[in-house]
N, C-alpha and C positions, 0 to 999 in steps of 0.2 A: 956291350955295344962296341963295335969296332971303331978305330980312329977315323976312317972316312965318314962313318955315320955321325960321329960326334961333330966333325967339322961341318957336315951338311946341316945338322940340327942347330948348331951355333949360328950358321949363316942365316937360316930361316928366322931365328930368334932376333938377330940383329936387324933384319929387314922389318920384322913386326914392330920392334921398338922404335925404329926410325919413322914409321908411318902409322901410328895407332889410329889416327883419324880416318884413314882409308878403310881399316877394318870396321870401324864403327859405321861408316857410311854403307859399306857392303852389307853388314848385318841389317841395317835399316832397310836396305834395298830388297833383301830377301823377304822381309816382313811385308813391305809394300806390295811386292809381286804376289805374295800370298793373298793379300786382301783383294787384289784385282781378280785373281782366279776364282776366289770364293764367290765374289759378286757375279761373275760370268756364269759359274756353275749353278748358283741359286736361281738366277733369272731363267736359265735354260731349263732347269727342273720345273719351275713354275709354268713355263711355256709348254712343257711336255704334257702336263696334266691340266692345262687350261686354268691355271691359278693366278692369272694376271701378269705373268712374266713374259719375257721375250728373249730370243737368241740375240746376242749382241757381241760386239768386239771389245777389245781392251779400252778403246776410247769411249764406247758406249757405257762401259762399266764406270768410267770416271764421271760421266754425266749422272749416272745413277747415284754414286756416292755423294755428289754435290747436292742432289735433291733431298738428302736426308736431313733430319735435325742436326744442326752444327756441322752439316756436310761440307761446307767450304773450309772449315778449320781442319777437319779430317782429311779433305782432299789436298790441302796444302801440305800436311804431314806426309801423305802418300806421295805427293810430287817430289818432296825432298828425298824420300826413300828411293823413288825411281831414278832420280838423278844420281844418287849414291850407287845404285846397282849398275847404272850405265858406266860410271867411273870405274867400278870394280871390273867390269867386263873389258874395258879398254886397258886397264892395268894387266889383266890376264893376257890380252893380245900382245901388248908391248913388252912386258917384263917376264912373261912366262913363269910365274911363281910356282906352278904345278909341274914344271919340267915336261911340257908336252913335246918339246924338241923342235928341231929345224928340218926334220925330214918331211916328206910329202904329207904324211898323216898329220904331223904336228902343225905344219903350216896351214893346212885346211882347217884344223880345229881353232887355231889362233885367228884366222880370218873370220871364222864363224863367231868367235868371241867379239871381234871388232864390230861386225855387222849387228850383233845383238846389242852392243853398247850404243851404237848410233840409234837403233830403233827405240831402245828404252830412254835415251836422252830425249828423243822426239816426244815420247809418251809423257815423260816428266814435264817437258815444256808445255804440252797440251794441258796437263793438270793445272799449271799455273795460269794459263790463258783462261781456263774455265773459272778459276777462282777470281780472276780480275775482270771477268766479263768480256774478255777480248778474243773469244773463240768463235767468232761469227764467220771466219773465213772457211772456204770449202776445203775439205781434206781429200787427199787422193785416195780413191778406192782401189781394190784389187784390179778391177777392170781398167782403171785409168793408167796405172803404171804398166800393166800388161800390154795395153794398146801402144804405149810409148816404146816398149821394147820390140813389139812386133813391127813397128815402123822402121827399125834399124836394119842395116844389112845383116843377113842371117838371123833375123829376129825370131823366126819360128823355131829355129834350132836352139837359140838362146833360152827362149821361154820353156821349151821342152826340157832342156838341160837343167834349168832351175827346178822344174817339176821333179826330175829324177833325184836331184839333191835333196829336195824337201821330203820325198818318199824315203830316202836314206836316213834322214833325221827321224822320221816316224818309225822306221824299222829299228833304229838304234834305241829309241824310247821303249819299244816293245821288248827289246833285248834286256834293257835295264829293269823293266818290270818283271821279266821272267827270272833273271839272275839276282836281282836286288843289288847290282853292282854299285848303285848310288850310295849304299851304306859305307863304301870305302872312303867317302869324303866327309863322313860324320864322326863326331867324337863319341862313338858308341860306349866307350869306357866310362863316360860321365852320365850315361842314362841308367835308369832303373830297368829291370827286366820288363816291366809293363810298358814303359815308355818305348823301349826298343821294339817290342812286339807291335805296338800300334803305329809307331812312326814307319816301321817297315811296311805294314799293311797299307798305310796311307800313300807311301811312295810307290808301291806296286800298282795300286789302283790309279793313282795320278799319272804315272808314266804310261800305263796302259791306255788311259783315255786320251792323253796327248798323242800317243803313237797312232791311234785310230784317226784322230782329226788331221794330223800332219800328212798321213798317207792319202787321205781323201783330198786335201788341198793340193798335194803334189800331183795326184791323178788328174784333177781338173786343169792344172797348169799344162800337163802334157797334152791333154785334149785341145786346149786353147792354142797351143803351139802347132799341133798337127793340122788343125782346121783354120789357122790364122784368124781366129775369132776371139777377141778379148772378152766377149760376154760369157764365154764358157769358163773363165777363171772364177774361182770362188774363194772368199775369205772364210774366217772362222764362223760368222753368223750363218752364211749360206751353207757351209758344210753341215752345221747342226740342223739347219732347216731340211737339208737333203735326208739326213737320218730320220727326221720326223715324218717325212713323206713316204717312207718305206712301210712294208708290212710289219706290223707290231712297232711302228714308228715311235709312238709315245714311250714305249718301254726301252727302245734302243736309245732314244734321246735322253730319257731319264737316267739310264745306266751311265752314259758318257757324262752327263751333268754331275752325277754323284762323283765320278772319277775326277772331274775338274775341281770340284769342291775339295776332294781328298788331296789333290795336288796343291791346292792353296794352303791347306792345313800343313802338308809336308813342307812347303816353302816357309811357313811360319816357324816350323821347328828348325829349319836351316839357319834362321836368324840367331838361334841359340847354339846349335850344335855343329854347324858347318866348320870344317877345318879351313882356315884362311891363312895361307902363307903369303907374306908380302915381300 
């Protein structure tokens, strides 16, 4: 190992030792995120084949967790994990532990990390509101915030631009599914050959399913912007419902649902094997 590499490795180790609690919260966050995706995928799969499930959002998944035996205890743990994941994403945005850089690409990625952190912080707080019974307030839907954006100057262009960005996120997810680039962030050396094979398969299926869903949501946003109609915007549940309404819809929805479950399983493995530099 060259001297610069040793210096960089030492720097990473010092940061890790300075903030071990951030790493623990981050790993708890990946686990909590995995649970949420598994619940969403299972409910969507049940809905696809009329087995009593329904397409739902992340918040809907939290309500489902709360309704299970000992659900509020589990949901409280999930809420802590989600807040931990939110903190980790904000650390990624501010401290750039993975050296995404300060060029245009790096700045966009770090802004994405910050927005993800804010979103998961809101989801974590929602979990605690459900636990305490204080979740009666109305939450903003995809159509609500799209309508607010459309009411702003150049709102149509802004909504359409967000749609393009969301499609870009989806295409990037499909790229990761095809290339398995997500493995670069895993401690593959600590896995057995069987673990490596199945984690890679779960990651490919999961990123593929997420890519399909994100591209659909982005397309709906572009249409909402083009027509200045917030009702054309669609979130995750509506995107899944759209799949179900197509020819061979149950099979399409079932396939994506399996992919979302696979992504949840992959996220659970990230809790153990993700490389986390602080």
